[in-house]
C-alpha positions, 0 to 999 in steps of 0.5 A: 188256431181253432175257430171261435166263429159267432156262427157256431150253432148252439147244439154244436157248442154244447155237444163240443162241451160234453166231448171236450169234457170226456176226451180231456178226462180220458187224456188225464186219467192215466197220470192222475196222481199229482204227487208222482206224476209231476210235470217233469215226470209227465214230460219224461214219460211222453219223451220215452214213448216218443209222444212230444208234442202230445197230439192224441191220448197217452201211449201205453207204457214201454215194457219194463219202464220202472217209475212210470206205472200208470193208474190201473185203468190205463189199459181202457184209456190209452191211444189204440186202446180207447173204446168208449170212455172209462168211468170217472167222477168228472163225467158222473157229476156233469150227468148228475147235474143235468139230472138235477136241472131236469128234475128240479129246474133252475130253481133248485135248492142246495138240499135237493142237490143232496137228496139227488146225490143220496139216490143214484150216486153210490157212496164209494164212487165219491171222494175227498169233500164229497165223500165227507158231505155224502156221509154228513147227509147220510147222518142227518146233517143239512147244508151248510153243515154238510160242507163244514163238519169234519171235512178237511177238503172244503177247498179242494177241486171237487165242486169246480169239476161239478160246474160245467153243466151250469155253464152249458145251460146258461150260454153267454150268461156267466153270472147265472151260471156262477150263481147255479154253481154256487148253489150246488158248491155249498153242499160240500165246499166253502171259500176258495172251493166255492169261488172255484165252481163259480169260476169254471161255471162262468168260464164255460158260459162265457166261452159260448160267446167269447172271442177266445180263451183270454176273454173267457177268463176276464168274463169268469173273473167278474163273478168271484171276489177279487181278493181271493186267493183264487182269483189272485192266483188266475190273475197271476198266470194271466200276467205272467202270459201277458209278459211273454213267459213261457208256459214252463216258466209260468207254471214254475212260477205259479207252483212255487207261489202255491206250494204246500196246498196239495195237488188236489186243492182248487188253487193250484189247479186253477193255475194249471187250468189257466195257463192251459187255456191261455197258451193253448190259444183256443186250439182244442188238441194244444189247450188239453195237451198242456193242461194235462202236461201241467200235472196236478189233478190231471183228469179233472183239469183235462176235463174242464179245459176240454169243455171250454175248448169244445165250447169255443170250437164246437163239436164238429171242429174237435179232432177225430183222434179225440172224438171217434175213440169215444164211440158217443158213449160214456161209462158212469156210476150214476144209476141209469147212465152207464153206456149213456150217448154223449150226443143224447146227453148233449141234446138234453142240455140244449133243451134245458138251455133253451127252456132257461132262455125262453123262460127269461125271454118271457120275463121271468120265472121258471126257478129264476136263480139268485145273483151269486152272494160272493162274500158269503 
């Protein structure tokens, strides 16, 4: 099991979070299409290519493997061919969150999130709820109408994938992280879509001081309404794990209980994430491998699981097969960030975390975030 010892420096944990997000995203990207790449199909592909147990990026498809066609980007994100990261919104939004906090501080408004999107983020690199919100912003609407007008994707996973930076900059403070994530999320989401972002931010923040993934999951549940479907699904997976069901049995049960919500909805993806973290037991490789094998929104789930696992273990403990092929570089659609160094993004994130901690220690004030109003 990977160590979660408390003597891992803050900078190493933050760097581990960034590395984990990028590596987990790259692992899941070739099979990101949950209506086709089911858990069964992913495992059949891994057996076909001799890649079970999964301990590295996905292997390239064998010639003539009908029914196992990967996403078009696969040549740049399979083992032996990774040379820096592929561009993906799961990383773009982490970069945008960093830019947001550097530009506006921790007292940013939801309106400022929208204003930022309209400048460096290309419209065609947004999807589902984010594209609906972007369109609404361009048409002159303001939050919360940007989330609710002509937007059938309000409870999808998009706000969750934007939440990591709020956890990285609020180490050990899950409630503050959730408050920041909520302010970001309501630009494009409502209900379980907002709770998902709050939970993810709190989960990442809790990982800095938690003894392991179970403790981080317990802490993250405290920031969202206990009666929400999102919280009930997370608790259900935790109870199945505690009852000693296998990973496969747990996901099969959760799949039946969340049927009909769709593969990009936040709730079924929370089940996959929770199972990956619990059954991964703090081991970086096992955590992201199980999470991606769980299917649904594989690249987003892999990214979030990798972020949590990377914070728990620190960058120095991220195995070389995941870290080295990234070449410390990210591709990004955010203007000015294509080719940015992962280590530099992590250093900037640490400076923000230290600045917030310093302001809090001085009694207050630089943009102190509101407590999350979870019932809105």
